[in-house]
N, C-alpha and C positions, 0 to 999 in steps of 0.2 A: 737581922731579918734573913740575910742570905743563909745563915746557919739553920734557921728554922725551915727554910725552903729545902735545904739539902736533906734535912732529917725527914722531910715528908716524902722524899723520893725513895727512902729505904723502907722495906717491909718491916713491920714490927715483929719483935721476937716472941714467938708463942710461948705461953706459960701454962702450967696446969699439969695435971697428972697424965694427960695424953702424950706429953712430950717429955723426953728425958735425955740427959747427956749420954753420949755414946762415944766410943773410941773412933779413931780415924778410920779404922777398918769398917766400923758399923755406920759411920755417917754417910748420908747420901745428899747430893746436891740436886735440887729441883730445877734443872736447867730448862725444862720446857715450860714450867708454870711461871718462872720468874719474869720473862718478857711480857707475858699476857697480863700478869698482875701489875707490871710497870706502866703499860699503855692505859690500862684501866684507871690508873691513879692520876692521869693528867687532868688538871682542872684549869678553869680560866685564870685563876690566880697564879697558877704555875706558869701558864703561857705568858702572862704579864710580867712575871719575874724574869723569864727568858728575854723578853723584849727589853726590859730595863737593863739587863746585863749586857745586851748587844745593841744598845741604842745608837751608838756611833755608826754601826753598819747600816741601820735603817736610814739614818740621816745622810750618810754618804751616798747610798743608792738613790735617795730622793734628790740629792743635789745633782748627781749624774743624770737623772731623768730630766731635771729642769734644764740642765745644759744641753742635753740631747734635743729637747723640744725647741730651745732657742736656736740651736744650730740648724735644725730642720727648717725653721722659719726663715733663716738667713740663706741657707745653701740651696734649698730646693727651688728651682725656677718657678716663678708664679705663673698661674694660668688664669686668664680673664675670659669669661664666656659671655657672648652676646647672642641674642635670639631675635627672631623675626616671625611674626604670625602671618600665615597665608591662608586665605579662604579658598578652598578647593571645591568650588560649586560644580557639581556634575552636570547641571543643566546649562548647556551652552546657549548662545543666542541663536534663535531660529530665524535666520535670514532667508533661507531658501525653502520652498515648499517641500521638495524631496531631496533632503541633504544626503550626502554619501556616508555620513557618520550617523549611526543609530543613537538614539537617546535612551538612557536607562529609565525604565518605567517604574520599577519597584524600589523601595527603600533599601533592600538588601543589595540589589544590583548597584545602586548608587554608592553604598558603603564600599563595595568591592572596587568600584572605579576609583574612589578616593584613596583606598589602600594601595591600589596599583600606582596611582600618581605619586603617592608619598614614597613608594619604593623608588620611583624615578628620581626623586629628590637626592637620594644618596647613591645613585647609580654611577657607573664608571663614565658614562657619557657626560653627565652633568659635571662631575668632578674633573674630567678631562678638559672641559671648557674652562673651568676655573684655573687649572694648572697652566693652560696656554695663555689665558688672559693676563694672569698675574706673573707669569714667568717663574713659577715655583720650581721648575726643573733645574734652574741655576741658582736657587736660593739655598745657601748652606744650612739653613734651619730645617729644611725639608729633605735635602739630599746632602750626605756627607761629601765634602770635596774629594775628588778622585775615586769615590766608591763606584760610581756609574756614570756613563756618558750616553748621549743620544736617547734612543728609545728606552734604554734601561733607566736612565735618570728620570724620564717622564713617568715610568711605572713606579719607581721608588717614591717620587713626589706624590703620585696618585694614592699610593698606599698610606703615606704619612698624612695626607689631607683627609683620607677616609677615616683615620683614627680620631680626627678632630671634629668631624661633622656628625651631627646627630639629627634625627627627625622623630617627632612624637606627635600623637594625636589623642585628644581626650575622647572618651567613649561617647557615642551618640552626638558627634560633632563633626563638621566639615572643616574645622580650623586645624591646620597643621603648624607646629612650631619647629622651625629650623634653627639650629644653634651650631656655633663653631667657637672654638677657643684658640686664643693666641697668647703670646707672652706679654703683650701690651694691650690695653683697651682699644687702641686704634686699630691694631692688627686684627683683633677679633671682629670688630665692626666691618673692616674691609673684607675679611673672609666670608662673613655672613652675607653681606650684600652681594658679593660675587657669586656665592652659591645660589642665592635667590634669583638673581638676574640670569644666571646660566640655566636655572630650572625653567624659568618662564620662556627663555629663548629656545630651550630644548622642546618644550611642549608646542610652541608655535611652529618651530621648524618641523617637528614630526607631523603636525597637522597639515602644514603646507606641502611637505614631502609626500604624504599619503595622497593628497589631492592631485599633486603633479604626476605621481606615478599612475593614478587612475586615469588622469587626462591623457597621458602618453599611451596607455593601453587602449583607451577609447579612440584616439586618433589613428592608431595603427589599425584597429578594426574598422575604423571609418573609411580608410582607403580601400580596404577589401569590399566593404559594402557599397561604396561609390562605384567601383568597377562592376560589381554584380548588377546594380541598378542601371548603369549605362548599357550593359549588355542586354538586359531585359527590354529596355526602351528601344534599343537598336533593332532587336528582333521584331518588335511590334511594327516599327516603321518599314523594315524590309518586307515583312509579310503583307502589309497594306499595299506596298508598291508592287509586289509580285502578283497579287490578286486584284489589283485595281480598287482596293477599299481605301480610298483617300479621304473619306469623310471623317470628321472628328466626332460626329454624333453617333448615337447608338443605332440609328436606322441604316439599313443597307442601301447602297446606291441603286442596285437592281430593283429593290422593292419600291423606292421612290420613283424610279423611272417607269416601272410598271403601273403605278398609280397614276402618274401623269399621262401615260399613253392611254390608259383606259378612259380617263376623262376626255382626252382628245377623240377617242373612238366614239364615245357617246355624242360629242358635239358633231362629229362628222356624220354620224347616223341621222341626227336631227336635221342637219343641213341637206342630206340626201333626201329625206322624206319631204322637206319643204320644196326642194327642186322638182321632185317627181309630181307633187301636187300642183305646182305652178305650171309645169309643162303640160300636164294632163288638162288643166283648165284652159290653157291657151289652145291646145289642139282641139278640145271639144267645142271651141267657138264661144266661150264665155267672154263677154265684152266688159266686164267690170274692171275698173281701174286697179282694184286690189289684185286681181288675178293677172292682169297684163303688166302692171307695174311700170307704165311708160307715161310720162307727163306729156311728151310730144303727141302721142296717140290720143290722149284725152283732149288736148287743145285742137287737134285736127278734127276730131269728132264734134267738138263744140262748134267749130267753124262750119263743118259740114251741115250741122243742124240749122244754123242760121241761113246758110246758102240754100238749103232745101226749102226752108220756109219762104225765102225770097222768091224762089222759082215757082212755088205753089201759088204765091200771091200774084206774081206777074202772069201766070197761066190763066188766072181767073179774069184778068182784065185785058190781056194782050193775046194776039194770035200766036200760033205756034211758030210762025216764021218771023216774028218780030225780032229785030236785032237785040233789043235789050233782053228779051227772054232767051234768045240764043246765047248771048254772052253769059247770062246767069246759069244756063244749063251747062255751058262749057266749064265755067268755074266750079260747078258742083261735081262734074265728072273728074276734074283735076284733083279736087279734094278727095274723092273716092279712091283715085289712083294712089295718092299719097298715103291714105289710110291703109290701103292694101299693102303697099311697100313697107310702111312702118310696122304693120302687123306681122309681116313675114320676118322682118328683122328681129322683132321681139321674140317670135317663136324660135328663131335660130339662136338667139342669145340664151333663151331658156334651155334649149337643147344642149348647148355647150356647157352651161352651168350644171345641168344634170349629169353630163358625162364627167365633168371635173369632180363633182361631189362623189360620184361612184369610184373614180380613181383614188381620190384621197381616202375614202372609207376603206377600200381594199388594201391600200398600203398600210394604213394604221392597224388594220386587223392582222396583217402579217407581222408587223413590228410587235404588236402586243403578244402574239403567239410565241415569237422568239424570246421576248423579254420574260415571259412566264417560265421558260426553260432556264434562263439565267438566274431567276430568283431561287430555284431549288439548288442550282449549282453553287450560288454564293452563300447559301445557308450553312453548308458544311464549312466553308472558309470562314464564315462569321463566327461559328462555334470555336474553331481553333484560334481565331483572333481574340475572342473574349478570354480564352484561357491564357493567352500570352499577355493580354492587358491586365488580368488579375495578378499574374506573376510579377509583371512590371510594377503595378500599383503597390503590391506587398513589399517588393524590394525597395521602392522609393520611400514608402512609409517607414520601414525599418531604418533606412539610411537617414531620413530626416529626424527620427527619434534619437538616433545615436549622435547626429550632428548637434541637436539641441542640448543633449546631455553632455557632450564633450565641451561645448561652450560654457555651460553652467559649471562644469567641474574645473575648467580652466580659470574661470572667474573666482571659483571657490578657493583656489590656491592663493589668491591675492587677498582674501578676507581673513581676519582674525576674529573668530566667533567665541573665543574663550572668555569666560566670566571670572577666571582666576585673578585675584588681585591681592596685593599686600595690604593688610589692614593695620599692621603694627611694624614699622621699620626698626632696624637695629640701632641701638644707642650704646655709647661706650659705658661699660659697667663701672660702678663706683668702687667695688671691692673685688678682690680676686676670688675665684671659685675654688682654686686649689693652689697650695695647701691652705688649711684654715688660717684664721687670724693668728698673729704672734702670741697674743694673750692666751688664746685657747690652746695653742701648742705648748706654751710654757706651763700652763696650768695642767694640761694633760700629762706632760712629762713629769711634773712634780707629783701628781697623784699616782701615776703609774710607778714612778721610782719609789715613792713612799710605801705603796702596797707591796712592791717586790722586796723592799728592805725589811718590812715587817715579816713577810713570809720567810725571808732568809734568816732573820734573827730567831724566829720561832723554830725554824729547822735546825739551826745550829744548837739551840738549847735541847731539842729532842735528841739530836745526834749525840750530844754530850751525855745525856742521861742513859742512852742505850749502850754507850761504850764504857761506862763506869762498871768496875767489878762488882758482882753480886755477893752478899753475905751467905754463909753456909747456914742451912736450916736443917735441924735434926727432926726427922720424921719417925715417930714411934712405929715399930713394927707391930703388926697385928699377930 
C-alpha cells in the first residue's frame, strides 16, 4: 500500500502526440508548476497515510501532553476561592429628622452609591486593615523573606492581597460578592471574612469620622457664635443701664410714668374741684351736713333744736326771769357758741384742704410736663435699644441653632445607621478553583498532545513529499 501511495505522489507521464522525447538540450523541467501540482494532489487518504507512517510520533507527543497535564496538576500550587455576599442597601436608617448625610433619591444615584461602596471593598484602606489585622506583612506567602521590611513589606503584602481579592455585582442588584483565594480552604475563608469585616469597619469608621469632623467644625464655630451672642446681650444691658431703660417689657419707663402721672393729675383735679365746692358751700352759709361734713356740728345743731324748743315751751308758761327759763336760755346760748366755733373750725379745715389740693395739683402738673419731655427723649433711646435687642436675639437664635446641631452631630457620630449586612458568609470551598481538576488536566494534556502529534505527523509527511526530487517532464514546443 505504501508503494501505491508513493506512486500517487508522482505526476503521471503524459502521452500522446503533444509530447515527444527530446534531447537533454531540448528538455525543460517545469520547476514552477511541479509544487503547485503536488499540493493540489494532497487528499485525506494521503494525510492518513502520513499519520500511519509517523504514528509513533503522534503517540509520543500525546504521552508527553498527558505527563505535562499530570505534572501541572501536581506541581502548580492549588488555589481555593471562597466568597461572601453583602447587601449594600443605599437607604440607611433614618434616625434623625435632619441628618448630615443626604440620601440618594433616584435609582441611578443609588446604583452609583453602590458602585462607589463596592470600589471601597477593594480599596487600599480596606486591604490595609486586613494586612494589619492578619499580620500579612510578615507572612512569607505574601512577602518574600528579606525582600522588603517595614513600610515596604506592608505595601508588598497589600499588593499581593489585592491580587487575591475580587468584588463583583450582578446587574440591577444591590448584592455585591466579595471573594478571595488562598492555598488552603481555611485560608481563603479567613481572608474573605477579614476583607468583609474590614469593609464594614471602614464604612462605619468613615461615617463616624465624617460626623466627628462636622461636629468639631460646628463646635469651633459655636465658640465664635457664643462670643458674638454674649457681646450682643452685654451691649443691650449696658445700653439699658446708661439710659435708664431697666424694664424687660417693651413699654418705656418714661411712658408708663407719664401715664401714671396723668392719672394722678386727673385725680388731683377732681379732688381740687370737690374741695372748692365744699369750701364755697361752707362760706355761703349752707347748713347741710353734706356740705359741712361734720358729725359734731350735726349733733350740736340737733341739741340746739331741742334746747330751743325747750326754751320756747318754758317761755310760754314761765316768766322771762324764771330761773328755769334763764337756765334753758343759757344752755341754748352755749350751744350756739359751740356751733359757731365748730362751724369756724370746719371752714378752716375746708380752706386748708382746698389749699392742699391746689398744691398737689400744681406739683403733679409740673411733673407731668417734665415727664412728657422725657417721653420724647426716651423714644430715640428705645429705637436704638430695639435694634440692639434684634441683633442680640438674632445672634442668640443662631447660636442656639448651632448648639442644637452640634449636639445632634455629636450624637450622630455614636450611631451606626448603615443597613449593610452580610447575607451569605464565606464557607470553605470543597474543590480548588485553580488549577482545574487532575482528570481535566490529564485529559486536556492528552488531547492537546494527540492533536499536536497528529499535526506534527502530517507536517512531516508533507515535508517529505516536498523534499523528494521531481521527475523530468518533456514539454512539446509549439
